[in-house]
C-alpha positions in Angstrom: -11.9 -21.8 -10.8 -10.3 -19.8 -8.0 -7.6 -18.3 -10.3 -10.1 -17.1 -12.8 -11.7 -14.8 -10.2 -8.4 -13.4 -8.9 -6.7 -10.1 -9.8 -3.2 -11.4 -10.4 -2.2 -7.8 -11.5 -2.9 -6.7 -7.9 -0.3 -8.9 -6.3 2.8 -7.4 -4.6 5.2 -8.7 -7.2 3.0 -8.7 -10.3 4.5 -7.8 -13.7 1.8 -5.1 -14.2 3.1 -3.3 -11.0 6.7 -3.2 -12.2 8.8 -0.8 -10.1 6.0 0.2 -7.7 6.6 3.0 -5.1 8.4 1.9 -2.0 10.2 3.7 0.9 13.7 4.9 0.1 16.4 3.6 2.4 16.4 5.2 5.9 13.0 6.8 5.4 9.7 6.3 7.3 11.6 4.1 9.7 9.5 5.0 12.8 6.2 4.3 10.9 7.6 1.0 9.6 8.7 0.0 13.1 5.3 0.8 14.6 3.6 -1.4 11.9 6.1 -4.3 12.4 5.8 -4.2 16.2 2.0 -4.3 15.8 2.2 -7.3 13.4 4.7 -9.1 15.7 2.4 -8.7 18.7 4.7 -6.3 20.5 1.8 -3.7 20.4 -1.3 -5.3 21.8 -3.9 -3.3 20.1 -6.3 -4.3 17.4 -6.5 -6.9 14.7 -6.9 -4.2 12.1 -4.6 -1.2 11.4 -5.8 1.7 9.2 -2.9 3.5 7.5 -4.4 6.7 6.2 -3.3 10.0 4.8 -4.0 12.4 1.8 -3.1 11.5 -1.8 0.6 11.1 -2.2 1.4 10.9 1.5 3.2 7.6 1.1 0.6 4.9 2.0 1.3 2.7 -1.0 5.1 3.0 -0.6 4.9 1.9 3.0 2.5 -1.0 2.2 4.7 -2.1 -0.6 7.8 -2.0 1.6 6.2 -4.0 4.3 4.8 -6.6 1.8 8.2 -6.9 0.2 9.9 -7.3 3.6 7.6 -10.2 4.5 8.2 -11.8 1.1 12.0 -11.5 1.5 11.8 -12.9 5.1 9.5 -15.8 3.9 7.0 -14.6 6.5 3.4 -15.5 5.4 1.4 -12.7 4.0 -1.2 -11.9 1.3 -1.9 -8.6 -0.3 -4.1 -6.7 -2.8 -3.1 -3.4 -4.3 -6.0 -1.4 -5.7 -5.3 1.2 -8.4 -7.6 3.3 -10.5 -4.8 4.4 -12.8 -3.8 0.8 -13.7 -4.3 -0.5 -17.2 -5.7 -3.6 -15.6 -9.5 -3.3 -14.8 -9.2 -6.1 -12.2 -7.4 -3.7 -9.9 -10.5 -1.5 -9.3 -12.8 -4.5 -9.0 -13.8 -5.1 -5.3 -15.2 -8.5 -6.2 -11.7 -9.6 -6.9 -10.3 -8.9 -3.4 -11.6 -12.0 -1.5 -10.7 -14.6 -4.2 -7.2 -13.0 -4.6 -6.6 -13.2 -0.8 -7.9 -16.8 -0.7 -5.6 -17.8 -3.6 -2.5 -16.5 -1.8 -3.5 -18.2 1.4 -3.9 -21.5 -0.5 -0.3 -21.1 -1.7 0.9 -20.7 1.9 -1.2 -23.2 3.8 -1.4 -26.7 2.3 -4.2 -28.1 4.6 -6.2 -24.9 4.2 -5.8 -25.3 0.5 -7.3 -28.8 0.7 -10.3 -27.5 2.6 -10.9 -24.7 0.1 -10.6 -27.0 -2.9 -13.1 -29.4 -1.4 -15.5 -26.5 -0.8 -15.1 -25.3 -4.4 -15.7 -28.8 -5.7 -18.8 -29.0 -3.6 -20.1 -25.6 -4.5 -18.5 -24.3 -7.8 -20.9 -21.4 -7.8 -19.6 -19.9 -4.6 -18.2 -16.8 -6.4 -21.7 -16.1 -7.6 -22.8 -15.7 -4.0 -22.5 -12.6 -1.9 -19.1 -11.3 -0.7 -20.2 -12.2 2.9 -20.9 -15.8 1.8 -17.6 -16.1 0.0 -15.6 -14.8 3.0 -17.4 -17.1 5.4 -17.1 -20.2 3.2 -13.5 -19.8 2.0 -11.8 -17.7 4.7 -13.5 -17.6 8.1 -14.8 -21.1 8.5 -11.7 -22.9 7.2 -9.4 -20.9 9.5 -11.7 -21.5 12.5 -11.0 -25.2 12.1 -7.3 -24.8 12.9 -5.9 -25.0 16.4 -3.1 -22.5 17.2 -0.5 -25.2 17.1 -1.8 -26.4 13.8 -2.0 -22.9 12.5 1.7 -22.2 13.1 2.6 -25.5 11.7 0.7 -24.7 8.6 2.4 -21.3 8.1 5.7 -23.1 8.8 6.7 -20.5 11.4 8.6 -21.5 14.4 7.5 -18.5 16.4 4.1 -16.9 16.7 4.3 -14.2 14.1 0.8 -13.5 12.7 -0.3 -13.9 9.2 -0.5 -10.5 7.5 -3.1 -9.4 5.0 -2.5 -6.1 3.3 -5.2 -4.2 1.4 -3.8 -1.1 -0.2 -5.7 1.7 -1.9 -9.1 0.6 -0.8 -10.5 4.1 -1.8 -9.4 3.3 -5.4 -11.9 0.4 -5.6 -14.4 1.6 -8.2 -17.5 1.6 -6.0 -17.6 3.5 -2.7 -20.5 1.2 -1.5 -18.3 -1.8 -2.2 -15.4 -0.2 -0.3 -17.6 0.1 2.8 -18.9 -3.5 2.3 -15.4 -4.9 2.1 -14.5 -3.0 5.3 -17.5 -4.5 7.1 -16.6 -8.0 5.9 -13.0 -7.6 7.0 -14.2 -6.4 10.4 -16.6 -9.3 10.8 -13.9 -11.8 9.7 -11.4 -10.3 12.2 -13.9 -10.7 15.0 -14.7 -14.3 14.0 -11.0 -15.3 14.0 -9.8 -13.1 16.7 -8.2 -16.1 18.5 -6.1 -16.7 15.3 -2.9 -14.7 14.9 -4.0 -12.7 11.8 -3.5 -9.0 11.2 -5.2 -6.8 8.5 -3.4 -3.7 7.3 -5.7 -1.5 5.3 -4.3 1.6 3.5 -6.6 4.3 2.1 -7.3 8.0 1.9 -9.5 9.3 4.7 -12.6 9.5 2.5 -15.8 10.4 4.5 -17.6 7.1 3.9 -14.5 5.1 4.8 -13.8 7.1 8.0 -17.5 6.7 8.9 -17.3 3.0 8.5 -14.2 2.7 10.7 -15.8 5.0 13.3 -19.2 3.3 13.4 -18.6 -0.4 13.0 -18.7 -2.1 16.5 -16.0 -4.6 15.7 -13.4 -1.8 15.1 -14.2 -0.5 18.6 -14.3 -3.8 20.4 -11.0 -5.0 18.8 -9.3 -1.6 19.2 -8.6 -0.5 15.7 -5.2 1.0 15.4 -4.8 4.1 13.2 -1.8 5.8 11.7 -2.4 9.1 9.9 0.6 10.0 7.7 -0.6 13.6 7.4 0.4 13.9 11.1 3.7 12.1 10.8 6.5 14.3 12.3 9.0 12.2 10.4 7.6 13.1 7.0 9.7 16.2 6.3 12.9 14.5 7.4 12.1 11.4 5.3 11.6 13.7 2.2 14.8 15.5 2.9 16.7 12.2 3.2 15.2 11.0 0.0 16.0 14.2 -1.9 19.7 14.0 -0.8 19.9 10.4 -1.9 18.5 11.2 -5.3 20.6 14.3 -5.9 23.7 12.2 -4.9 22.8 9.7 -7.5 22.6 12.4 -10.1 26.0 13.7 -9.2 27.4 10.2 -9.3 25.9 8.7 -12.5 23.9 11.2 -14.6 25.3 11.5 -18.2 25.7 15.3 -17.8 27.1 15.1 -14.2 30.4 16.8 -15.2 28.4 20.0 -16.0 26.9 20.2 -12.5 28.0 22.6 -9.8 29.5 20.4 -7.1 27.5 22.3 -4.5 24.2 22.0 -6.4 21.5 22.1 -5.1 21.8 24.4 -2.1 20.4 23.6 1.3 18.0 26.5 0.7 16.6 24.8 -2.4 16.4 21.4 -0.6 14.5 23.1 2.3 12.1 24.7 -0.2 11.4 21.3 -1.9 10.7 19.7 1.4 8.4 22.6 2.4 6.5 22.3 -0.9 6.3 18.5 -0.8 5.5 17.7 2.8 3.6 15.6 3.7 3.0 14.4 0.1 6.0 12.3 -0.6 4.7 11.7 -4.2 5.5 15.3 -5.2 9.2 14.9 -4.2 9.5 11.5 -5.9 7.9 12.8 -9.1 10.1 15.9 -9.1 13.2 13.8 -8.8 12.0 11.5 -11.6 11.7 14.6 -13.7 15.0 16.2 -12.7 17.0 13.0 -13.1 15.9 12.4 -16.8 19.2 11.3 -18.5 18.3 13.2 -21.7 18.1 16.6 -20.0 20.2 19.0 -18.0 19.3 18.4 -14.3 19.9 22.0 -13.2 17.5 23.3 -15.9 15.0 20.7 -14.9 15.2 21.7 -11.2 14.7 25.3 -12.2 11.5 24.2 -14.0 10.3 22.3 -11.0 10.9 25.4 -8.7 8.9 27.5 -11.2 6.0 25.0 -11.0 6.1 25.0 -7.2 6.0 28.7 -7.1 3.0 29.1 -9.5 0.3 26.9 -8.0 -2.5 28.3 -10.0 -1.2 27.4 -13.4 -3.0 24.6 -15.3 -1.7 21.1 -15.4 -0.9 21.6 -19.1 1.6 24.2 -18.2 3.3 22.1 -15.5 6.5 20.5 -16.7 6.1 17.8 -14.0 3.1 16.5 -15.9 5.4 15.7 -18.8 7.4 13.2 -16.8 5.3 10.4 -18.1 4.3 9.6 -14.6 0.6 8.9 -14.7 0.1 9.1 -10.9 1.2 12.7 -10.9 -1.2 13.8 -13.7 -3.9 11.8 -11.9 -3.3 13.7 -8.6 -3.0 17.1 -10.2 -6.2 16.9 -12.2 -8.3 15.8 -9.1 
C-alpha cells in the first residue's frame, strides 16, 4: 500500500536519475560545510534550511552531494528530488512526497515501521485523506512517541546526529498551491517534533509564492529558518573555475583527439570569460563542458562554438550549439 503511493524515481539513487548533477571535487566546499555543520548541530539555528538560487545555480548538485554523502556514511536520511523535465510523472506529483519520505523512514527505523504498518492496516484509506492528515498520522505522531534515547537507538547512531530529510526542486512540483501547502505542512511538522533531532533541507528557486510562504509562516520565524542564497555565494566563481580546469584536464588526458590539442589550450583569458559568462549559474559551465568534451568532435572547435554562443545572447535556442548537446536541462532553461 505504501509503496504504491511512492515516487521511487525521485529517490537519491533511483535508476531514472542515473548520473544526476553533483558537486565536482573541491567545489562549493564552504556551502557544504555550512550545511553539514547545521545538520550536525554545530550551528544552532533552525530546524529547516532553505537552499535557494536562480535556475542552474547548483542547488540540485549540492543537495545530491549531501544526500550521497549521508548514504555513503550510513547516516540516516530521506530525500525527494522533484523534476519537471523527468520522464517520470511521479516526480512532479506533490502528493507523492509524504508517502515517499515515510517509505524511506520505514526502511531506516524498525519500530517506526511497525507503528506505520499498524496505522495502515487500521486505516488503509489514509492516502485518500488530506496531506495534513497523512503527515500527522504517519510522520508526526509516530515520531512523537519516541524518547530521544529510543530515537537514537532506532537510527542506530552512537552520537546525536539528526535525521536529515531533503526536498529538492520544490518549485518543480506541478502545482504552485501544492508547493506552498507542502511547505506549510513541513513547517507544522518541524514545530511539532522540534524536540526530536530532525532537519529539513529544502532546495528551490526563489519563486514569489515560495518566498512569501517562508517569510509569512510563523513557524519559520519561531524556529529560525536558515537560508542560503547561492546567487550571493562568493565561492561560486572560484568553484566554476576549479570545475572548468578539472574538465579541460580530463580532455587533455583522455579525449580521443587529445594529440591534436594545443598543450596550452585553453588560455586563462578564455577560462576567465567562461567563468564570467557562467557565474553564478553552474549549469551553464557544466553543459558547456559536456558539449566540448564530446568524443566524436574536435574540442577546440566545440569551445569556439560555445564562445560564439556566449557572445550572441540574443540568438534563438535553435541556433545555439549547446542546445544540441542532448542535455534536456539546458534546453529547458534556455526556453524559459
